[in-house]
C-alpha positions as CSV (number, residue, x, y, z in Angstrom):
1,M,0.0,0.0,0.0
2,S,1.4,3.4,-1.0
3,S,0.7,6.8,0.4
4,Y,-1.7,7.6,-2.4
5,A,-3.3,4.3,-3.5
6,T,-3.6,0.6,-2.9
7,Y,-2.0,-1.5,-5.6
8,I,-3.2,-5.1,-6.1
9,I,-0.9,-7.5,-7.9
10,A,-2.7,-10.8,-8.6
11,L,-1.0,-14.2,-8.9
12,D,-2.3,-16.1,-11.8
13,S,-0.5,-19.4,-11.5
14,M,2.6,-21.1,-10.1
15,E,4.9,-23.8,-11.5
16,F,7.4,-26.0,-9.6
17,T,10.1,-27.9,-11.4
18,P,13.4,-29.6,-10.2
19,Q,15.2,-26.5,-11.5
20,G,13.1,-24.0,-9.5
21,A,9.8,-22.3,-9.1
22,S,8.1,-19.5,-11.1
23,L,4.9,-17.6,-11.0
24,K,2.8,-15.6,-13.4
25,A,1.2,-12.4,-12.2
26,F,-0.8,-9.4,-13.5
27,M,-1.9,-6.0,-12.5
28,A,-4.2,-3.3,-13.9
29,L,-4.0,0.5,-13.6
30,D,-6.9,2.8,-14.4
31,V,-6.4,5.7,-16.7
32,P,-9.0,8.5,-16.2
33,T,-10.1,10.2,-19.4
34,R,-11.8,13.6,-20.0
35,T,-15.1,11.9,-20.6
36,G,-15.0,10.2,-17.2
37,K,-14.8,6.7,-18.7
38,K,-11.7,4.9,-17.6
39,K,-9.2,3.0,-19.7
40,H,-7.1,0.2,-18.3
41,L,-3.4,-0.6,-18.6
42,V,-2.9,-4.3,-18.0
43,F,0.5,-5.5,-17.1
44,T,1.6,-9.2,-17.0
45,G,4.8,-11.1,-16.4
46,E,6.6,-14.2,-15.1
47,T,9.2,-14.3,-12.4
48,S,11.2,-16.9,-10.4
49,F,10.8,-17.3,-6.6
50,H,12.2,-19.5,-3.8
51,M,11.6,-20.1,-0.1
52,G,12.8,-16.6,0.7
53,G,10.5,-14.8,-1.8
54,L,10.9,-13.4,-5.3
55,V,14.3,-13.5,-6.9
56,G,15.3,-9.9,-7.1
57,E,13.1,-7.1,-8.5
58,S,10.5,-8.3,-10.9
59,K,8.6,-6.6,-13.8
60,L,5.1,-6.8,-15.2
61,F,5.0,-5.5,-18.8
62,L,2.2,-3.6,-20.5
63,E,0.5,-6.2,-22.8
64,E,-0.7,-3.8,-25.6
65,T,-0.8,-0.2,-26.6
66,V,-3.7,1.8,-25.1
67,Q,-5.0,5.1,-26.4
68,A,-6.7,7.6,-24.1
69,Q,-7.8,11.3,-24.3
70,L,-6.7,12.7,-20.9
71,Q,-7.4,16.3,-21.9
72,A,-9.3,18.1,-24.7
73,K,-7.3,18.4,-27.9
74,T,-4.8,15.7,-27.1
75,R,-4.6,12.0,-27.6
76,F,-2.2,9.7,-25.7
77,S,-0.8,6.4,-26.6
78,F,0.8,4.2,-23.9
79,I,3.0,1.9,-25.8
80,G,3.1,-1.8,-24.9
81,G,6.6,-3.4,-24.7
82,Q,9.8,-3.5,-22.7
83,N,9.8,0.2,-21.8
84,S,6.3,0.1,-20.1
85,Y,6.3,-2.0,-17.0
86,V,5.4,-2.2,-13.3
87,S,8.3,-2.9,-11.0
88,W,7.6,-5.0,-7.9
89,D,9.3,-7.1,-5.2
90,C,8.4,-9.1,-2.1
91,H,7.2,-5.9,-0.5
92,G,4.8,-5.1,-3.4
93,F,4.5,-2.3,-5.9
94,K,7.7,-0.1,-6.4
95,S,7.1,2.0,-9.5
96,V,5.6,2.2,-12.9
97,S,7.5,3.1,-16.1
98,L,5.7,4.1,-19.3
99,E,6.7,4.8,-22.9
100,G,4.2,6.8,-24.8
101,S,3.3,9.5,-27.3
102,V,0.9,12.3,-27.4
103,E,-0.8,13.9,-30.5
104,F,-2.2,17.4,-30.6
105,C,-5.4,18.5,-32.3
106,K,-4.9,20.2,-35.6
107,D,-7.2,23.1,-34.7
108,M,-4.5,24.2,-32.2
109,I,-1.1,23.3,-33.8
110,I,0.1,21.6,-37.0
111,P,3.4,19.9,-37.8
112,I,6.3,21.2,-39.8
113,D,8.2,18.8,-42.1
114,P,11.8,19.1,-40.9
115,A,13.1,18.2,-44.4
116,T,11.1,20.9,-46.3
117,G,10.2,23.4,-43.6
118,N,6.6,23.3,-44.9
119,V,3.4,22.6,-43.1
120,D,2.5,18.9,-43.1
121,E,-1.3,18.8,-43.1
122,A,-1.5,15.0,-43.4
123,N,-0.1,14.4,-39.9
124,Y,-0.3,15.6,-36.3
125,V,2.2,17.3,-34.1
126,K,3.5,14.4,-32.0
127,G,5.6,14.2,-28.8
128,S,7.2,11.1,-27.3
129,F,8.2,10.3,-23.7
130,I,9.5,7.7,-21.3
131,T,8.8,8.3,-17.6
132,T,9.1,6.5,-14.3
133,M,6.6,7.2,-11.5
134,P,7.0,6.1,-7.9
135,E,3.2,6.5,-7.6
136,W,0.5,6.1,-10.2
137,G,-0.8,9.6,-10.4
138,D,2.6,11.4,-10.4
139,F,2.3,11.6,-14.2
140,V,5.0,14.1,-15.1
141,A,7.4,13.7,-18.0
142,D,9.8,15.4,-20.3
143,V,8.5,15.2,-23.9
144,S,10.4,15.4,-27.1
145,I,8.2,17.2,-29.6
146,S,8.4,17.7,-33.4
147,P,8.5,21.2,-34.9
148,F,5.1,22.9,-35.3
149,A,3.2,26.0,-36.2
150,L,0.1,27.5,-34.7
151,T,-2.9,26.7,-36.9
152,A,-4.0,30.3,-36.8
153,K,-0.5,31.4,-37.9
154,P,0.9,28.6,-40.0
155,D,3.9,30.7,-41.2
156,W,5.2,31.1,-37.6
157,K,7.4,28.0,-37.1
158,W,8.1,26.8,-33.6
159,E,10.9,24.6,-32.4
160,V,11.0,23.3,-28.8
161,Q,14.0,21.7,-27.1
162,N,12.1,20.4,-24.1
163,L,8.5,20.2,-23.1
164,I,7.1,19.3,-19.6
165,M,3.9,17.3,-19.5
166,D,2.0,17.5,-16.2
167,F,-1.0,15.3,-15.8
168,S,-0.5,14.8,-12.0
169,D,-3.1,15.9,-9.6
170,I,-0.5,15.5,-6.8
171,V,2.2,18.0,-7.8
172,T,3.0,20.6,-10.5
173,P,6.7,21.0,-11.1
174,Q,8.3,24.1,-9.7
175,T,9.7,25.0,-13.1
176,V,6.1,25.7,-14.4
177,V,5.6,29.5,-14.5
178,F,2.1,30.9,-15.1
179,P,1.6,34.2,-17.0
180,K,0.5,37.2,-15.0
181,D,-3.3,37.3,-14.5
182,Y,-3.6,33.8,-15.9
183,E,-7.3,32.7,-15.8
184,H,-7.7,29.0,-15.0
185,S,-10.0,27.3,-12.5
186,D,-7.0,25.5,-10.9
187,V,-4.8,28.5,-10.7
188,V,-6.0,30.9,-8.0
189,D,-3.2,33.5,-8.2
190,S,-0.7,33.1,-11.1
191,L,1.9,35.2,-9.2
192,A,1.7,33.3,-5.9
193,S,4.7,31.3,-4.9
194,E,2.6,28.3,-3.9
195,N,2.2,25.2,-6.1
196,F,-1.1,24.4,-7.9
197,P,-1.1,20.6,-8.1
198,A,-4.6,20.4,-9.7
199,W,-3.4,22.1,-12.8
200,T,-2.7,19.8,-15.8
201,G,-1.2,20.6,-19.2
202,F,2.0,21.3,-21.1
203,F,4.7,23.8,-20.3
204,I,7.6,25.0,-22.4
205,K,10.3,27.0,-20.7
206,A,11.8,28.3,-23.9
207,A,11.2,28.0,-27.6
208,T,12.4,29.6,-30.9
209,V,9.9,30.9,-33.4
210,T,10.9,31.6,-37.0
211,L,8.9,34.4,-38.5
212,P,7.6,34.5,-42.1
213,N,9.6,36.5,-44.6
214,S,6.4,38.3,-45.7
215,L,6.3,39.8,-42.2
216,T,10.0,40.7,-41.7
217,G,11.0,41.5,-45.3
218,A,14.0,39.0,-44.9
219,E,15.4,37.1,-47.8
220,E,15.0,33.3,-48.3
221,G,17.5,31.6,-46.0
222,D,17.9,34.6,-43.8
223,E,14.7,34.3,-41.7
224,V,14.3,36.2,-38.5
225,T,14.0,34.1,-35.3
226,I,12.5,35.3,-32.0
227,G,12.1,33.6,-28.7
228,G,9.1,32.4,-26.6
229,E,9.2,31.8,-22.9
230,N,6.9,30.2,-20.3
231,V,4.6,28.7,-22.9
232,I,1.4,27.2,-21.4
233,F,-0.7,24.8,-23.4
234,D,-3.8,23.5,-21.6
235,N,-7.6,23.3,-21.9
236,M,-7.6,27.2,-22.1
237,G,-5.5,27.1,-25.2
238,L,-2.0,28.4,-25.7
239,S,-0.4,31.3,-23.8
240,A,3.2,32.6,-24.1
241,W,5.6,35.5,-23.6
242,I,7.2,36.3,-27.0
243,Y,10.2,38.5,-27.3
244,G,12.7,39.6,-30.0
245,T,15.4,42.1,-30.8
246,C,16.4,43.9,-34.0
247,L,13.2,42.9,-35.8
248,L,12.7,44.5,-39.2
249,Y,9.5,44.4,-41.1
250,T,7.7,46.4,-43.8
251,S,4.9,48.8,-43.0
252,D,2.6,46.6,-45.1
253,A,3.2,43.7,-42.8
254,A,2.8,45.6,-39.6
255,D,-0.8,44.7,-39.2
256,D,0.2,41.0,-39.0
257,L,1.8,41.7,-35.7
258,L,-1.4,42.8,-34.1
């Protein structure tokens, strides 16, 4: 039993041979979705044991890939295989590790083809992650995400080095910074030093944004790049602090900045 939940690991069968003994076990974890209907992650595995208990640390592996919509405008895939497992020993549950991916709705952001630099309307912006949680519910991970553009501004091309995904209702990482006067039901005072564990979403500490040449007047291959800080992407949409220096643009393009 953990401090947050009770985990049940069920024994399916045991086998005894002259060479030793083994057992098969399984476990299921519930994944809450935005509709309230739960999905289930089922882990199974086989391990050896002796009179003193299990032989070392054992793992139960996720049987198959499970898709779930944890938040509006995102779709998660928890990938079955060797990187998704529950770790346990004689004392019970130890941790859960998950490999997964997340796709973002096209009405928010759209992918950029890295080879051509053009918008790829056939696919979705996709992030990938591997995370280990000491408790089921501490769902926080670093995500590698492909280049993208805002759907409303497809010529503004974003690149992100690191993205923090927070779907934990227990803690929000201290690195998450909310904009001034940010309006969200789970953020009482965006300038307060306290943590807001109920908030869930995505946070980008820093990003680079390449502006369209039609806006800056730059030549092909000499595009102007600006920065974005403290980017929040949650069920309220996308919020960010954008900054730049030495920006040049024609008067005809000035209206695009508004």
